[in-house]
Steps between C-alpha positions, in 0.01 A plus 500: 500500500486122486338290229384144560434242229326179599476172314398139556128506573249273332250219539593194702312203641460451875815346642713649227786749511587838354797730531461877491783739423530875550788710374559844645675781317567867560632647824561188708638548851725243659267452795149418389212259526341321206205272507161391383146592589179368351145613447210267435169625356304688765784491751768740613860468394694294753847376578633185341872522581781752529876468505742770603835562337648371825318168472208544741180330383137549593222269380125504528384208708287365217802444274759397760655169397363516145653820359866599503631850434853557378697775335806571292637829629739530207206492260261693727255218446267326743339162443201322648491123467145384560438130563191304598282773358139516611196667342513749789835621365327642193572872489692775330852493641681831537872550539607757759823692554567717805797695632390838638173684460216329317533154344505443127265249338503295184198478273409154621488154351199271509527161666202270455479162671223292351429155363 
């Protein structure tokens, strides 16, 4: 079992920045993928960014160049630095952990971009 605790969401004006954090605990394997997905009202959950324990990244095209994913393997923590935020980025952001089998999900943190 893996538990994920997210933090860092909130309300920000367009053009602003936020940093999300997600700490994993439990049975953590050395080879894994952690990342972020998001779900806006009325839409399906979709990829934001993932980062493997080996350093491979994958970004959604809509956030490329604005968001940066990073991780601290020693702390089993993944971060998402979000810059130049747009109203279209408003969503619940979910942390994800995957090694084998089904992925684990955090409870989600709300990000609202509005003036």
